[in-house]
Phi, psi and omega in degrees: 000325180300318182296314182294330178287320179297321185286319178301311178302321178300312181292327176292315181303316180293314182292325175295319174303314182297315181296314176306320175295315181297320182292321181298311179296319180295317184290328176288322184287340186300323183297320181281353183281146167294153187300332182294334186257354184293323182292318175299317181295318183296321177301313180300310182300317180293316175300324179288320179295322178298312177300316175304316178293322177293318184294321179292322182295321182293312183300315178303316186294319177293326178292317179297315179300315181294325183288321179301313179298320178298315177296321173303313182292324177294326184287332182283347177275144183284000000 
């Protein structure tokens, strides 16, 4: 399980970085869009923001799980 968690954390970290970059680029591009496309673009930004928040929450939870397991392992040793 620990190895799969490590792999998942690695993938999440990479995907979070990509989503942050995408979100940054979309926010910059929003100013140059015609008004007819701004609403659609804003919806896409909102959806991307929500997905990013979910991913960051999952990444945080995986980190917390790992820390808890490391603390348990450290306490059982004399």
